[in-house]
C-alpha positions in Angstrom: 158.3 148.9 105.7 159.8 152.1 104.2 163.1 151.6 102.4 166.3 153.4 103.6 165.1 154.7 107.0 165.9 151.7 109.2 169.3 151.1 110.8 171.4 148.1 109.7 170.7 145.0 111.8 174.0 143.1 112.2 175.4 140.2 114.2 176.6 141.5 117.5 179.2 140.1 119.9 178.3 140.7 123.5 181.2 140.5 126.0 180.7 140.2 129.7 183.1 141.4 132.4 183.6 137.7 133.4 185.0 136.9 129.9 181.9 135.2 128.5 180.9 136.1 125.0 177.9 135.3 122.9 176.5 136.4 119.5 173.2 137.9 118.9 171.8 140.6 116.5 171.5 144.3 117.1 172.2 147.6 115.4 175.6 147.8 117.1 178.5 145.4 116.3 179.9 145.1 119.8 178.3 145.4 123.3 180.1 145.2 126.6 178.1 144.2 129.7 179.2 143.9 133.4 177.0 140.9 134.4 175.6 138.1 132.3 173.6 134.9 132.9 176.9 132.9 133.4 178.0 135.1 136.4 174.9 136.7 137.8 174.0 135.4 141.3 170.4 134.8 140.5 171.3 132.4 137.7 174.3 130.8 139.3 172.7 130.2 142.7 175.8 131.5 144.5 175.7 134.4 146.9 177.9 137.1 145.5 178.0 140.8 146.0 177.3 142.7 142.8 179.1 146.1 142.9 176.4 148.7 142.4 178.2 151.4 144.2 181.0 151.3 141.7 178.5 152.0 138.9 177.4 155.2 140.6 181.0 156.4 141.1 181.8 155.6 137.5 178.8 157.6 136.3 179.8 160.6 138.4 183.3 160.4 137.2 182.2 160.1 133.6 180.1 163.3 133.8 182.5 165.0 136.3 179.8 165.4 138.9 180.9 165.6 142.5 179.5 166.9 145.7 181.8 170.0 145.6 180.7 171.0 142.1 177.0 170.6 143.0 177.4 172.8 146.0 179.5 175.4 144.0 176.8 175.7 141.4 174.1 176.3 144.0 176.3 179.0 145.6 176.7 180.8 142.3 173.0 180.9 141.6 172.2 182.0 145.1 174.3 185.2 144.6 172.5 186.0 141.4 169.0 186.4 142.9 167.4 189.8 142.8 166.4 191.4 146.0 163.3 193.5 145.7 
């Protein structure tokens, strides 16, 4: 391997939303996850609703996307069309 071009590979602490933590290795020192093998319904055998709708809302909020802004952008571009 070529020297000096690869990122540092360090011990990483992964923290789940349920409070469980474990150590692995990665290029980042800390990683936060929402679901891990200790709380995921597939691994625990319990029926539990995993909130996927909240993830979409959080994504839209992070990037400030909403239905109003999407419609406003299309209205602006519709007025700029050339008629010919």
